[in-house]
ROMAR-948591 format. One record per residue (C-alpha): z, y, x; residue in one letter; residue number from 1. Coordinates in steps of 0.1 Angstrom, whole numbers. Example, Ala and Ser with C-alpha at 12.3 -4.5 7.8 and 13.67 -1.06 7.14 Angstrom:
BEGIN
- z/y/x/residuo/num
- 78/-45/123/A/1 .
- 71/-11/137/S/2 .
//
This chain:
BEGIN
- z/y/x/residuo/num
- 936/991/606/M/1 .
- 901/1006/612/L/2 .
- 899/1024/645/I/3 .
- 870/1045/635/R/4 .
- 842/1062/657/D/5 .
- 850/1049/690/V/6 .
- 828/1036/720/R/7 .
- 841/1006/735/P/8 .
- 839/1005/774/W/9 .
- 814/1039/768/G/10 .
- 790/1020/746/G/11 .
- 779/1028/713/E/12 .
- 795/1045/689/R/13 .
- 818/1017/667/S/14 .
- 843/1010/642/D/15 .
- 866/985/652/V/16 .
- 889/966/628/E/17 .
- 923/950/635/L/18 .
- 938/921/616/S/19 .
- 975/920/631/G/20 .
- 979/922/668/A/21 .
- 943/909/673/R/22 .
- 906/926/672/I/23 .
- 889/911/639/A/24 .
- 855/928/640/A/25 .
- 831/956/660/V/26 .
- 807/970/640/R/27 .
- 783/998/646/P/28 .
- 800/1033/633/H/29 .
- 794/1040/597/D/30 .
- 803/1078/589/P/31 .
- 801/1072/551/A/32 .
- 823/1041/552/A/33 .
- 858/1050/532/R/34 .
- 882/1023/543/P/35 .
- 913/1013/522/A/36 .
- 936/1008/549/G/37 .
- 950/1027/577/E/38 .
- 925/1045/597/V/39 .
- 928/1059/633/V/40 .
- 903/1086/640/E/41 .
- 886/1081/672/G/42 .
- 863/1113/671/R/43 .
- 841/1095/695/G/44 .
- 866/1090/724/R/45 .
- 864/1061/746/L/46 .
- 882/1029/738/L/47 .
- 894/1009/763/L/48 .
- 924/981/770/P/49 .
- 955/994/776/S/50 .
- 970/994/813/F/51 .
- 988/970/826/S/52 .
- 1012/978/855/D/53 .
- 1020/947/874/V/54 .
- 1039/963/903/H/55 .
- 1062/989/893/V/56 .
- 1099/995/905/H/57 .
- 1115/1011/873/L/58 .
- 1150/1009/888/D/59 .
- 1146/1034/917/S/60 .
- 1127/1059/897/T/61 .
- 1134/1097/897/R/62 .
- 1108/1108/873/I/63 .
- 1123/1136/852/G/64 .
- 1146/1144/876/L/65 .
- 1145/1179/900/P/66 .
- 1121/1172/930/F/67 .
- 1140/1166/960/R/68 .
- 1128/1164/996/P/69 .
- 1121/1127/1011/H/70 .
- 1147/1115/1032/T/71 .
- 1137/1081/1043/G/72 .
- 1127/1068/1077/G/73 .
- 1101/1042/1087/P/74 .
- 1100/1007/1078/G/75 .
- 1115/989/1051/V/76 .
- 1151/985/1063/I/77 .
- 1154/1024/1068/A/78 .
- 1139/1031/1033/M/79 .
- 1162/1005/1019/M/80 .
- 1193/1022/1034/R/81 .
- 1179/1056/1020/N/82 .
- 1177/1040/987/D/83 .
- 1213/1026/987/R/84 .
- 1228/1059/999/Q/85 .
- 1213/1080/968/N/86 .
- 1205/1058/939/W/87 .
- 1239/1061/922/R/88 .
- 1245/1101/928/T/89 .
- 1213/1110/906/A/90 .
- 1218/1136/882/E/91 .
- 1211/1115/853/V/92 .
- 1227/1080/845/P/93 .
- 1205/1048/857/L/94 .
- 1196/1035/822/Q/95 .
- 1184/1069/809/E/96 .
- 1163/1074/838/R/97 .
- 1148/1040/837/V/98 .
- 1141/1043/797/A/99 .
- 1125/1078/804/G/100 .
- 1101/1064/829/T/101 .
- 1090/1038/807/L/102 .
- 1083/1060/779/E/103 .
- 1062/1084/803/R/104 .
- 1043/1051/812/M/105 .
- 1041/1041/775/I/106 .
- 1029/1076/764/A/107 .
- 999/1077/789/R/108 .
- 985/1043/780/G/109 .
- 1006/1016/795/T/110 .
- 1016/987/773/T/111 .
- 1023/960/796/R/112 .
- 1047/961/825/V/113 .
- 1059/937/854/R/114 .
- 1089/956/868/S/115 .
- 1109/947/900/Y/116 .
- 1148/952/894/A/117 .
- 1163/954/928/Q/118 .
- 1191/923/929/V/119 .
- 1217/923/961/D/120 .
- 1253/927/973/V/121 .
- 1252/965/968/D/122 .
- 1238/969/936/C/123 .
- 1249/934/920/R/124 .
- 1230/933/885/L/125 .
- 1236/970/876/E/126 .
- 1199/979/883/R/127 .
- 1183/946/867/F/128 .
- 1207/955/837/E/129 .
- 1192/989/834/A/130 .
- 1159/974/834/V/131 .
- 1168/950/805/V/132 .
- 1180/979/786/A/133 .
- 1149/997/786/A/134 .
- 1126/965/779/K/135 .
- 1148/958/750/E/136 .
- 1147/996/736/R/137 .
- 1110/999/741/F/138 .
- 1104/963/728/A/139 .
- 1079/969/703/G/140 .
- 1060/993/725/R/141 .
- 1054/976/754/A/142 .
- 1056/942/769/E/143 .
- 1078/940/799/V/144 .
- 1080/910/824/Q/145 .
- 1114/917/849/I/146 .
- 1113/905/885/M/147 .
- 1143/898/904/A/148 .
- 1138/913/935/F/149 .
- 1159/907/967/P/150 .
- 1145/943/982/Q/151 .
- 1173/940/1014/A/152 .
- 1159/902/1021/G/153 .
- 1176/869/1012/I/154 .
- 1195/855/1039/L/155 .
- 1207/889/1056/R/156 .
- 1236/893/1033/E/157 .
- 1256/867/1020/K/158 .
- 1261/862/984/G/159 .
- 1223/876/975/T/160 .
- 1212/845/962/V/161 .
- 1240/839/940/D/162 .
- 1233/873/925/Y/163 .
- 1195/862/921/L/164 .
- 1206/831/903/E/165 .
- 1225/852/881/A/166 .
- 1198/873/869/S/167 .
- 1175/841/863/L/168 .
- 1200/828/840/R/169 .
- 1203/863/825/A/170 .
- 1164/863/815/G/171 .
- 1145/875/845/A/172 .
- 1110/859/845/E/173 .
- 1100/860/881/V/174 .
- 1114/857/913/I/175 .
- 1105/879/943/G/176 .
- 1105/872/980/G/177 .
- 1100/899/1006/I/178 .
- 1085/897/1042/D/179 .
- 1096/862/1052/P/180 .
- 1093/868/1085/C/181 .
- 1097/903/1097/S/182 .
- 1130/909/1074/L/183 .
- 1151/878/1071/D/184 .
- 1132/863/1102/R/185 .
- 1136/827/1087/D/186 .
- 1104/823/1067/P/187 .
- 1111/789/1060/K/188 .
- 1148/792/1047/G/189 .
- 1136/829/1027/H/190 .
- 1108/803/1009/L/191 .
- 1131/775/1004/D/192 .
- 1151/798/982/V/193 .
- 1124/815/963/V/194 .
- 1104/786/957/F/195 .
- 1136/764/949/G/196 .
- 1147/789/922/L/197 .
- 1114/793/909/A/198 .
- 1115/757/904/E/199 .
- 1151/753/892/K/200 .
- 1143/782/863/Y/201 .
- 1106/775/860/Q/202 .
- 1097/810/865/V/203 .
- 1067/827/887/E/204 .
- 1071/839/923/V/205 .
- 1058/874/935/D/206 .
- 1058/877/974/I/207 .
- 1064/916/983/H/208 .
- 1044/913/1017/L/209 .
- 1040/945/1041/H/210 .
- 1038/919/1073/E/211 .
- 1009/931/1093/P/212 .
- 980/913/1106/G/213 .
- 987/877/1120/H/214 .
- 1020/877/1109/L/215 .
- 1013/886/1072/G/216 .
- 983/856/1070/V/217 .
- 1011/832/1085/F/218 .
- 1034/844/1059/S/219 .
- 1006/840/1034/T/220 .
- 998/805/1047/D/221 .
- 1033/792/1045/L/222 .
- 1032/807/1006/V/223 .
- 1001/790/999/L/224 .
- 1010/755/1016/E/225 .
- 1039/756/991/R/226 .
- 1018/765/957/T/227 .
- 995/735/968/R/228 .
- 1023/713/976/A/229 .
- 1046/719/942/L/230 .
- 1019/723/920/G/231 .
- 1025/759/913/M/232 .
- 988/770/908/Q/233 .
- 988/800/885/G/234 .
- 1026/807/891/K/235 .
- 1023/829/925/V/236 .
- 1013/866/929/T/237 .
- 1010/881/966/M/238 .
- 1019/919/963/S/239 .
- 1006/944/986/H/240 .
- 995/924/1015/A/241 .
- 978/950/1030/Y/242 .
- 967/936/1060/E/243 .
- 953/901/1053/L/244 .
- 917/915/1057/G/245 .
- 924/927/1093/S/246 .
- 924/894/1114/V/247 .
- 885/883/1110/S/248 .
- 858/880/1084/E/249 .
- 865/841/1085/A/250 .
- 904/845/1078/V/251 .
- 893/868/1051/S/252 .
- 869/844/1034/R/253 .
- 893/817/1039/R/254 .
- 922/833/1020/L/255 .
- 900/849/993/I/256 .
- 887/811/986/D/257 .
- 925/795/986/E/258 .
- 936/823/965/F/259 .
- 910/814/942/A/260 .
- 914/777/942/E/261 .
- 951/780/939/L/262 .
- 950/806/913/D/263 .
- 970/829/932/V/264 .
- 971/865/919/A/265 .
- 970/898/939/M/266 .
- 986/930/929/A/267 .
- 978/962/947/T/268 .
- 990/996/944/V/269 .
- 960/1012/961/A/270 .
- 970/1019/995/P/271 .
- 948/1035/1022/P/272 .
- 920/1011/1036/D/273 .
- 932/998/1068/H/274 .
- 926/961/1067/G/275 .
- 930/949/1032/R/276 .
- 909/921/1015/L/277 .
- 877/936/998/S/278 .
- 886/942/957/L/279 .
- 850/933/952/V/280 .
- 851/899/970/A/281 .
- 884/891/953/L/282 .
- 868/901/919/T/283 .
- 835/881/926/E/284 .
- 854/849/937/A/285 .
- 876/849/906/G/286 .
- 910/860/920/V/287 .
- 934/874/898/R/288 .
- 940/912/908/V/289 .
- 961/938/893/G/290 .
- 973/972/897/L/291 .
- 1005/994/899/G/292 .
- 1023/1022/907/E/293 .
- 1049/1011/928/D/294 .
- 1078/1035/934/G/295 .
- 1079/1066/907/Q/296 .
- 1087/1095/927/R/297 .
- 1121/1077/940/D/298 .
- 1140/1072/973/Y/299 .
- 1109/1056/989/W/300 .
- 1080/1080/980/S/301 .
- 1073/1113/963/P/302 .
- 1042/1095/948/Y/303 .
- 1041/1083/912/G/304 .
- 1038/1101/877/N/305 .
- 1035/1070/853/C/306 .
- 998/1075/846/D/307 .
- 980/1044/854/M/308 .
- 948/1065/848/L/309 .
- 956/1084/880/D/310 .
- 965/1054/899/R/311 .
- 931/1040/890/T/312 .
- 912/1070/904/W/313 .
- 933/1064/934/Q/314 .
- 920/1026/936/L/315 .
- 886/1037/932/A/316 .
- 888/1068/959/F/317 .
- 908/1045/987/T/318 .
- 882/1019/985/N/319 .
- 855/1045/988/G/320 .
- 838/1033/953/F/321 .
- 809/1059/941/R/322 .
- 788/1034/921/D/323 .
- 798/1036/883/D/324 .
- 798/998/882/A/325 .
- 828/998/911/L/326 .
- 847/1026/895/I/327 .
- 847/1007/858/E/328 .
- 858/975/878/M/329 .
- 887/993/889/S/330 .
- 894/1001/854/L/331 .
- 890/962/843/A/332 .
- 913/956/872/V/333 .
- 940/983/866/A/334 .
- 937/969/825/T/335 .
- 928/933/818/V/336 .
- 932/923/855/G/337 .
- 969/930/853/G/338 .
- 969/914/819/A/339 .
- 957/882/833/S/340 .
- 985/881/856/I/341 .
- 1012/886/830/M/342 .
- 998/862/808/S/343 .
- 971/832/817/H/344 .
- 959/838/779/D/345 .
- 940/865/792/V/346 .
- 908/851/810/A/347 .
- 907/865/848/R/348 .
- 876/888/854/L/349 .
- 846/875/858/A/350 .
- 830/894/885/G/351 .
- 822/933/889/V/352 .
- 802/934/860/A/353 .
- 830/922/837/D/354 .
- 843/944/808/R/355 .
- 866/921/787/P/356 .
- 892/932/764/G/357 .
- 875/946/733/L/358 .
- 859/914/720/A/359 .
- 869/898/685/V/360 .
- 898/878/691/G/361 .
- 910/898/721/D/362 .
- 947/913/717/R/363 .
- 948/950/704/A/364 .
- 966/966/733/D/365 .
- 944/995/735/L/366 .
- 938/1030/744/L/367 .
- 918/1059/732/L/368 .
- 910/1084/758/V/369 .
- 887/1117/759/D/370 .
- 858/1112/782/G/371 .
- 818/1111/786/E/372 .
- 818/1077/800/T/373 .
- 845/1053/819/P/374 .
- 838/1067/850/T/375 .
- 842/1103/839/S/376 .
- 875/1093/824/A/377 .
- 886/1082/854/V/378 .
- 877/1113/874/M/379 .
- 888/1138/846/D/380 .
- 919/1119/834/R/381 .
- 919/1133/803/G/382 .
- 949/1139/780/T/383 .
- 938/1132/747/D/384 .
- 950/1097/741/R/385 .
- 961/1072/715/T/386 .
- 978/1039/726/V/387 .
- 983/1008/705/L/388 .
- 1003/979/711/H/389 .
- 999/947/692/D/390 .
- 979/965/666/G/391 .
- 1002/992/662/V/392 .
- 999/1031/671/V/393 .
- 1029/1035/697/V/394 .
- 1020/1066/712/A/395 .
- 992/1099/707/D/396 .
- 988/1127/724/Q/397 .
- 1010/1118/755/L/398 .
- 1039/1114/734/A/399 .
- 1057/1080/721/V/400 .
- 1060/1076/684/L/401 .
- 1092/1075/669/G/402 .
- 1113/1090/700/G/403 .
//
């Protein structure tokens, strides 16, 4: 395949040759060339790596359903109860809305997804199985990792551990944890289960951390200790972790250095800036950082629209970025940054100026999008998009090909 007349990361007009699922060559654009094989017309559009959404709750989506007023209360427990009261009675069956949301994400340029799937005594494996069904349905169009996620905690309800283990036997690739201190109020017991299951089934760990200030740092230190002791470097992600930068500059620096040393990744959903670790400092230290949309207009929040270009704008905006280099770094985090969390075959970002993902030998998961520069694409969020996964065109003009 030849992708003709595109601008990789906003650079010079180029022709990009693919061989199977990899980039084989990048050459200056030749208007006179008449290639014999399949051609994708770039028309001078930007060429970027496709997006990687590494923190999304596909199983709670209401994308495509009628808008409803938000009914959740403050705090994780109140929001979880609101979700439990409503998710079964949605206007469309669960599997259909999960698949529809994944389809919409692919159409807008996301081809790598790490999705939470709630597993507990309320839903048992029903929500997990809905995400599995969507993953299988779109197997040729996106790569999906599924995380078994105990949204209601692990120790609060008898039987949760059994369902988590059943989901891992059924193919979940990541085991989740959540607020070890404030939700289960037994951080040792909580993390014993999470890391015990990770070791037993040889899966990765992703800790969903909302805990504030010193409490969040305490839980994080427990996770770092276990990562080191169990030799799980490169297999642990901290998600959210909103306030790890709120205690002191010295604590922030120490955490960033330990994340880099132990190859502990971070997944952000671009929250308001109120004490998070510096995205620039994390990137410069070589910490794997990825971006996600979190909920998709669900029972937790009315936000989320399946468009990671829109969430990249939010990441840049909430960080106060104005310089083009920092806004482009946000794009790198949203694309290759997340890909490096899902697969260590993808190198972590080497710094603020690193623009990876479009070199010879890189996987051909690509997005063509209109825009003068990468920064202008983030600002304007154009709709003239073509999406490739493993060297195959899977979506064009915001529609997945093949239905």
